[in-house]
Legacy VTK file of the C-alpha trace (Angstrom):
# vtk DataFile Version 3.0
C-alpha trace
ASCII
DATASET POLYDATA
POINTS 112 float
-0.028 -0.218 0.169
1.170 3.661 -1.188
2.027 5.515 1.856
0.965 9.431 1.620
4.085 10.785 2.841
5.818 9.010 -0.510
3.387 11.251 -2.523
4.435 14.692 -3.455
1.126 17.418 -3.705
0.806 20.376 -5.082
-2.467 22.930 -4.891
-4.021 25.238 -7.122
-5.742 28.260 -5.624
-8.637 28.118 -8.799
-9.164 26.101 -12.014
-7.163 28.723 -13.611
-3.994 28.446 -11.863
-4.644 24.195 -11.963
-4.920 24.327 -15.939
-2.025 26.366 -16.090
-0.039 23.800 -13.725
-1.289 20.991 -15.842
-0.233 23.372 -19.113
3.375 23.801 -17.615
3.377 19.794 -16.594
2.726 19.026 -20.253
5.662 21.105 -21.489
7.975 20.152 -24.399
10.534 19.296 -21.968
7.946 16.799 -19.966
5.976 15.761 -22.750
3.690 12.859 -20.412
4.068 14.856 -17.469
4.858 14.181 -13.679
1.173 14.509 -12.359
-0.572 11.385 -12.373
-3.856 12.213 -10.349
-6.123 15.139 -9.852
-8.319 16.011 -6.903
-10.313 18.804 -8.488
-12.884 20.921 -6.088
-15.984 21.497 -7.907
-16.433 25.067 -6.455
-13.573 27.438 -6.938
-13.123 30.780 -7.827
-12.254 32.522 -11.383
-12.621 28.697 -12.801
-14.794 25.825 -11.503
-13.811 22.761 -11.223
-15.998 21.133 -14.170
-14.673 23.856 -16.597
-11.214 23.272 -15.556
-11.720 19.570 -16.690
-12.670 20.163 -19.438
-9.892 22.060 -20.062
-7.586 19.459 -18.475
-9.073 16.557 -20.882
-8.666 18.859 -23.981
-4.590 19.303 -23.073
-4.170 15.525 -22.664
-6.318 14.855 -26.024
-4.738 17.283 -28.125
-1.256 15.413 -27.151
-2.671 12.177 -27.538
-1.789 11.011 -24.420
-3.724 8.531 -21.896
-6.249 10.834 -19.923
-4.914 11.469 -16.138
-7.451 10.471 -13.773
-9.664 13.302 -12.262
-11.363 13.166 -8.964
-14.255 15.461 -8.472
-14.462 16.603 -4.558
-17.372 18.493 -3.502
-18.644 20.194 -0.057
-22.663 19.857 -1.592
-23.905 16.377 -0.874
-26.787 16.561 -3.360
-24.796 17.482 -6.248
-22.661 14.027 -6.099
-24.999 12.353 -8.207
-25.318 14.922 -11.014
-23.675 13.352 -13.714
-20.017 14.228 -12.946
-18.557 10.647 -14.675
-20.724 12.513 -17.568
-18.518 15.546 -17.006
-15.202 13.845 -17.279
-14.270 12.828 -13.749
-13.200 9.463 -12.821
-15.271 9.255 -9.618
-16.706 12.082 -7.158
-16.843 12.135 -3.459
-18.244 14.855 -0.759
-16.332 16.596 1.374
-14.839 15.863 3.808
-12.803 13.050 1.892
-11.146 10.957 4.751
-7.717 9.874 4.575
-8.539 6.327 3.860
-10.406 7.084 0.768
-7.208 9.001 -0.222
-4.905 6.026 0.628
-7.518 3.796 -1.260
-7.561 6.271 -4.734
-3.630 6.773 -4.543
-3.621 2.832 -4.448
-5.668 2.627 -7.421
-4.837 5.064 -9.661
-1.322 4.977 -9.093
-0.376 1.315 -9.221
3.659 1.029 -9.179
LINES 1 113
112 0 1 2 3 4 5 6 7 8 9 10 11 12 13 14 15 16 17 18 19 20 21 22 23 24 25 26 27 28 29 30 31 32 33 34 35 36 37 38 39 40 41 42 43 44 45 46 47 48 49 50 51 52 53 54 55 56 57 58 59 60 61 62 63 64 65 66 67 68 69 70 71 72 73 74 75 76 77 78 79 80 81 82 83 84 85 86 87 88 89 90 91 92 93 94 95 96 97 98 99 100 101 102 103 104 105 106 107 108 109 110 111
């Protein structure tokens, strides 16, 4: 099982910043990217998580790369079942997301 202490994390303050991080990660020098999993908040300022996910999916598609797993995270329990899978997310979870859930997702998507 992967330990959280062995995982490097990055944080984006909004959807625009998240897209910029991915854009830089998929630069010419780093064609396949170092980022392997995204936890995306649905409600963020400037650009929401749904729009950011669409943009990120587009980056990977244009580069003909396998899509990165994106996990939707939302504070609103009522929105958990609102078609997030169809919007491009791999899974969706309501906040707070537990450490055991994070560990399970890391092990599921970051198999070594």
